[in-house]
Legacy VTK file of the C-alpha trace (Angstrom):
# vtk DataFile Version 3.0
C-alpha trace
ASCII
DATASET POLYDATA
POINTS 408 float
20.689 102.127 105.418
21.930 105.057 103.428
18.433 106.560 101.966
15.615 108.350 104.051
13.283 110.948 103.654
12.011 113.966 105.664
8.732 114.615 107.075
8.008 116.666 103.942
8.953 113.514 101.895
11.833 115.275 100.716
14.287 112.179 99.591
17.845 112.057 101.656
20.775 110.073 100.219
24.201 109.606 101.987
25.231 108.400 99.446
24.782 110.747 96.613
25.168 114.326 99.169
27.736 116.110 98.401
28.928 118.799 100.584
31.349 119.293 104.143
30.902 117.717 107.292
29.573 121.024 109.011
26.992 120.941 105.804
25.621 117.266 106.750
25.563 117.899 110.184
23.257 120.191 109.954
20.795 117.396 109.055
20.929 115.994 112.764
18.747 118.803 113.508
15.845 117.161 111.037
13.702 114.567 111.777
13.896 111.340 109.179
11.332 108.947 108.343
12.038 105.455 106.660
10.729 105.521 103.250
9.437 102.138 103.129
7.137 101.847 106.191
7.426 105.726 107.328
8.460 104.978 110.624
11.246 107.300 112.189
14.479 106.474 111.818
17.896 107.623 113.403
20.607 109.600 111.525
24.215 107.892 112.475
26.521 110.553 112.551
29.388 109.749 114.057
33.171 109.894 114.104
34.041 105.607 113.188
31.597 104.501 110.940
30.170 105.585 107.510
26.908 108.167 108.163
23.567 105.879 107.321
20.075 105.928 108.870
18.734 103.218 111.326
15.179 101.497 112.922
14.647 102.958 116.620
15.470 99.548 118.384
12.889 96.745 118.156
11.150 98.377 115.087
9.922 95.680 112.476
10.264 97.455 108.712
8.318 95.990 106.025
11.807 95.055 104.809
13.439 92.033 106.292
16.746 94.182 107.740
19.667 92.526 108.440
22.657 94.296 110.905
24.942 96.827 108.397
28.661 96.183 109.077
30.898 99.415 108.470
32.117 96.954 105.312
27.901 96.547 104.131
27.525 100.026 104.310
30.804 100.739 102.571
30.278 98.210 99.852
26.879 99.498 99.127
28.460 102.818 99.011
31.246 101.712 96.621
28.532 99.681 94.094
25.956 102.510 93.850
29.277 104.580 92.560
30.761 102.101 90.302
28.017 100.843 88.375
26.675 104.892 87.218
30.070 105.389 86.565
29.781 102.196 84.412
26.918 104.609 82.807
24.177 102.770 84.524
21.024 104.435 86.473
21.442 102.708 89.537
18.976 103.229 92.404
19.882 102.875 95.626
18.352 100.907 98.042
15.463 100.330 95.790
11.918 98.851 97.122
10.214 96.433 95.312
6.916 96.522 97.347
5.370 93.302 95.068
8.763 91.435 96.345
8.694 93.072 99.763
12.537 93.703 98.732
14.776 96.217 99.039
18.005 95.357 96.944
21.484 97.764 97.934
21.415 98.731 94.618
18.915 98.246 91.913
20.129 98.545 87.835
16.794 99.115 85.779
17.092 98.194 81.697
16.444 95.873 79.490
17.392 93.337 82.066
16.797 94.721 85.703
19.451 93.360 87.857
19.841 93.490 91.538
23.386 93.928 93.202
23.247 92.344 96.711
26.233 92.480 98.511
26.264 89.760 101.639
28.636 90.626 104.490
26.431 88.962 107.238
25.524 85.355 107.288
21.938 84.844 106.457
19.583 81.310 106.319
19.811 79.593 103.242
16.421 79.148 102.724
15.867 83.072 103.084
18.501 83.555 100.657
16.958 81.319 98.114
13.431 82.779 98.779
14.790 86.068 97.766
16.640 84.645 94.281
13.931 83.148 93.490
11.287 86.051 93.849
14.075 88.294 92.198
13.907 85.689 88.809
9.659 85.111 89.102
10.073 88.809 88.461
12.244 89.038 85.506
14.826 90.580 87.635
18.335 89.115 87.604
19.748 88.763 91.411
23.535 88.928 91.317
24.991 87.940 94.578
28.921 89.600 95.710
29.838 88.044 99.029
32.076 89.943 101.627
35.687 89.020 102.042
35.804 88.015 105.418
33.442 84.663 104.041
36.553 84.640 101.304
38.159 81.341 102.478
40.795 80.380 99.966
44.012 78.272 100.670
46.157 76.705 97.345
43.421 76.493 94.518
40.997 75.158 96.981
38.445 77.292 97.987
35.807 76.492 101.094
32.110 77.472 100.025
29.775 76.681 102.406
25.766 77.576 103.467
24.808 80.261 101.659
28.034 80.921 100.367
27.705 78.513 98.036
24.230 79.584 96.567
25.669 82.345 95.255
27.434 80.243 92.437
26.255 80.833 89.727
27.080 80.097 85.634
29.111 82.199 83.378
26.985 83.595 80.447
30.014 84.180 77.883
31.158 81.942 75.581
32.532 78.204 76.565
35.864 77.234 77.255
37.144 74.746 74.819
38.866 72.712 77.010
36.445 69.362 78.534
37.940 70.178 82.343
36.692 73.732 82.459
34.060 75.160 84.408
31.429 78.012 83.355
30.920 78.127 87.794
31.839 80.986 89.633
31.201 83.118 92.514
31.980 87.004 93.895
33.407 88.435 96.073
34.122 92.267 96.870
36.921 93.620 99.490
35.437 97.638 100.544
38.566 98.078 101.890
40.751 97.754 98.597
38.032 98.499 96.714
38.869 95.318 94.707
36.528 92.445 93.465
37.481 88.560 93.518
36.188 85.648 91.752
36.785 82.448 92.320
36.092 80.557 89.086
36.155 77.637 87.424
34.715 75.908 90.617
34.912 72.157 90.443
33.287 70.184 93.700
35.695 68.210 95.670
33.793 67.436 98.691
30.444 68.884 100.360
32.574 72.255 101.215
35.668 72.282 98.823
36.053 73.168 95.553
38.994 73.612 92.973
38.938 77.333 92.255
41.012 79.951 89.823
41.327 82.998 91.651
41.333 86.777 89.490
41.325 89.646 91.410
40.424 93.378 90.036
39.725 97.072 91.031
36.385 98.348 90.390
37.699 100.558 87.737
39.063 97.561 86.080
35.502 95.388 85.861
32.217 96.290 84.348
28.415 95.536 85.530
27.937 93.201 81.875
31.237 91.111 83.481
29.288 90.013 86.970
26.929 88.266 84.656
29.284 87.027 81.962
33.203 87.409 83.355
35.975 85.472 80.997
36.870 82.505 82.728
41.044 81.940 82.454
41.302 77.854 82.792
44.879 76.433 83.366
44.313 72.773 82.372
47.865 71.504 83.737
47.440 72.847 86.698
43.677 71.853 87.617
44.831 68.518 86.330
47.836 68.358 88.630
45.418 69.216 91.385
42.815 67.187 91.058
45.340 64.296 90.556
46.987 65.005 93.993
43.408 65.265 95.736
42.586 61.295 94.123
46.245 60.293 95.890
45.499 61.771 99.672
42.160 60.414 99.413
43.311 57.026 98.210
46.250 57.528 101.271
44.024 59.118 103.582
42.799 57.243 106.541
39.297 57.260 107.404
39.047 59.343 110.376
36.466 61.744 109.803
33.700 60.555 107.704
30.425 61.796 106.351
27.340 59.563 106.509
26.714 58.753 103.189
30.787 57.992 102.680
30.136 55.514 105.759
26.945 53.815 104.273
29.677 53.546 101.026
32.654 51.507 102.641
30.489 49.123 104.493
29.308 48.433 100.886
32.540 48.126 99.287
33.087 45.941 102.396
30.492 43.624 101.819
32.338 42.456 98.539
35.460 42.266 100.189
36.926 44.872 98.386
39.314 47.576 99.788
38.368 50.905 99.597
41.633 52.480 98.344
42.117 50.916 94.875
38.944 51.894 93.441
39.526 51.850 89.624
41.154 54.698 88.258
37.855 55.760 86.171
35.511 56.429 89.602
36.332 60.437 90.685
36.783 61.675 87.443
35.855 65.378 86.974
33.259 67.592 85.108
31.766 70.504 85.561
28.017 69.565 86.333
28.813 67.965 88.798
28.418 70.855 90.793
25.002 70.484 90.980
25.658 66.969 93.102
26.286 67.807 97.097
28.471 64.707 97.884
31.932 64.436 95.787
32.387 62.651 92.444
34.216 60.220 93.732
31.822 58.422 95.871
28.772 58.749 93.899
30.612 57.591 91.259
31.954 54.359 93.327
28.412 53.475 94.486
27.640 53.471 90.194
30.344 51.406 89.921
29.664 49.180 92.644
26.537 48.656 91.160
27.443 47.974 87.901
30.510 45.934 88.764
29.558 43.910 91.566
26.220 44.252 92.516
24.345 43.611 89.464
27.227 43.574 86.917
26.093 43.079 83.232
22.814 43.818 83.500
21.648 47.285 81.417
20.429 50.279 83.471
19.523 53.263 83.103
20.443 56.563 85.318
16.889 56.765 86.460
16.899 52.736 87.085
19.940 53.450 89.018
18.701 55.919 91.472
15.672 53.863 92.297
17.899 51.026 93.299
19.825 53.784 94.805
16.716 54.688 96.855
16.107 50.862 97.151
19.699 50.147 99.046
19.438 53.443 100.997
22.235 55.376 99.692
19.662 57.829 97.845
21.532 60.909 99.642
24.477 60.010 97.637
23.050 61.604 94.840
21.248 64.653 96.573
20.998 67.992 95.073
22.707 70.853 96.305
20.670 74.047 96.149
21.825 76.544 93.478
19.072 79.058 93.102
21.055 80.833 90.432
22.107 78.194 88.065
19.698 76.451 85.255
18.370 73.652 87.199
19.362 70.197 86.068
18.555 66.492 87.336
20.466 64.065 89.125
19.409 62.152 86.528
20.983 64.403 83.763
24.087 64.420 86.053
24.656 60.535 86.043
24.444 60.236 81.984
27.119 62.584 81.810
29.046 59.783 84.054
28.085 57.197 82.102
28.862 58.639 78.860
32.250 59.455 80.117
33.011 55.749 80.941
31.449 55.329 77.194
34.276 57.505 75.839
37.172 55.643 77.957
35.878 52.562 76.583
35.171 50.471 80.024
31.257 50.781 79.578
28.839 50.903 76.507
25.187 52.520 75.737
22.437 51.022 73.954
19.490 54.204 73.779
19.667 55.677 77.420
20.638 52.616 78.978
24.603 51.573 79.955
25.970 48.927 81.598
29.636 48.489 82.251
32.451 46.211 80.777
33.491 43.517 83.374
36.225 44.393 85.427
38.742 43.229 88.019
39.646 44.270 91.081
43.541 43.900 91.603
44.820 45.442 94.514
48.280 46.070 93.338
50.598 48.789 94.518
49.598 52.718 95.082
52.137 53.289 92.613
50.291 51.930 90.181
47.112 53.147 91.392
48.419 56.487 91.049
50.344 56.034 87.205
46.489 54.614 86.305
44.898 57.795 87.601
47.033 60.095 85.581
46.735 57.097 82.510
42.713 57.574 82.700
42.386 61.470 83.304
44.750 62.253 80.054
42.790 59.739 78.409
39.510 61.644 79.257
41.398 64.351 78.306
42.213 63.527 74.987
38.537 61.726 74.001
36.340 64.351 75.030
38.517 67.110 73.009
38.466 64.924 70.360
34.042 64.754 70.696
32.840 67.182 73.233
30.316 66.334 75.777
27.040 67.931 74.536
24.868 68.579 77.691
LINES 1 409
408 0 1 2 3 4 5 6 7 8 9 10 11 12 13 14 15 16 17 18 19 20 21 22 23 24 25 26 27 28 29 30 31 32 33 34 35 36 37 38 39 40 41 42 43 44 45 46 47 48 49 50 51 52 53 54 55 56 57 58 59 60 61 62 63 64 65 66 67 68 69 70 71 72 73 74 75 76 77 78 79 80 81 82 83 84 85 86 87 88 89 90 91 92 93 94 95 96 97 98 99 100 101 102 103 104 105 106 107 108 109 110 111 112 113 114 115 116 117 118 119 120 121 122 123 124 125 126 127 128 129 130 131 132 133 134 135 136 137 138 139 140 141 142 143 144 145 146 147 148 149 150 151 152 153 154 155 156 157 158 159 160 161 162 163 164 165 166 167 168 169 170 171 172 173 174 175 176 177 178 179 180 181 182 183 184 185 186 187 188 189 190 191 192 193 194 195 196 197 198 199 200 201 202 203 204 205 206 207 208 209 210 211 212 213 214 215 216 217 218 219 220 221 222 223 224 225 226 227 228 229 230 231 232 233 234 235 236 237 238 239 240 241 242 243 244 245 246 247 248 249 250 251 252 253 254 255 256 257 258 259 260 261 262 263 264 265 266 267 268 269 270 271 272 273 274 275 276 277 278 279 280 281 282 283 284 285 286 287 288 289 290 291 292 293 294 295 296 297 298 299 300 301 302 303 304 305 306 307 308 309 310 311 312 313 314 315 316 317 318 319 320 321 322 323 324 325 326 327 328 329 330 331 332 333 334 335 336 337 338 339 340 341 342 343 344 345 346 347 348 349 350 351 352 353 354 355 356 357 358 359 360 361 362 363 364 365 366 367 368 369 370 371 372 373 374 375 376 377 378 379 380 381 382 383 384 385 386 387 388 389 390 391 392 393 394 395 396 397 398 399 400 401 402 403 404 405 406 407
């Protein structure tokens, strides 16, 4: 930590203290205490790491402590000075006794904000508890992830465990394109002093998302942009990548499968169908599908299987579909991703979005809150024809939603 107090209750901040190394060295002759639990702390003033305070070994503070790396100390220092230079009145390591939490940087104001720079791994349950605690106290939490957790290649980013729980929805005006996504996540590189934003997140699997990356220095960014960044979106790039991923799924050999995919494949094979010849309107994108833990291709395939093969011609509400999935042992297909920073959505609402897409594609019809699929015949044609239909369907959906956007 960068904050401590002297025996006579004088506050010492290593982030705000200006002076020469000789002046700071004189601090070593003083005794310091933790400003929260008032236990003695040590001043770590070595040559290799940023100066900081630390509890004595095996001491348990009122606040759950995590190991602070050099990157964490540097990032916390940077975020404090950055927010202060932007005209805010930040408080470094400000203790919130009602929550027993100490955000890295606390920004008071009309909308109090807690900046949490998370470099070390943290249990998903703990991150959710801390986020919910802030929200219940009307404090907006912003989780900024350390760069060593950033794994992105060719516009596909891997977000697993606690990292995916830092996803939030932009408050900026929604994009006009139907395939754009308002969901994003912030990373920070303390060595280059740059923010990296992975935006327009659209899930392809449990851990991989299509992402459009952008980088900016501290001087190019303002605190309000952490909540309301402007998100650039390239429709052509997105559609090309989405179709490429569908192509790979059609051609992939089922060597490594999740439990959900195994269950789905077994049901598909019961109807003597080939898994790779799924209809082109299975695997449609929409930003709200980020809430489902499983990829769109799987849960959409089961819905089409239910409506077109298991009980063809029947009218179903989204809630009835979920009941049927539970009865048939595939309820896990519709498990929701924990997103504590995002507005709450139900599985029924998400299914309704997909069914509305099918209505716009004119392969399903709607009556009130119920839907049914028009009869279809699975033709095991060539892969070339399948890929052509995938493209045509995506273009058709794009045109239909541009003409009449979905209302959430």
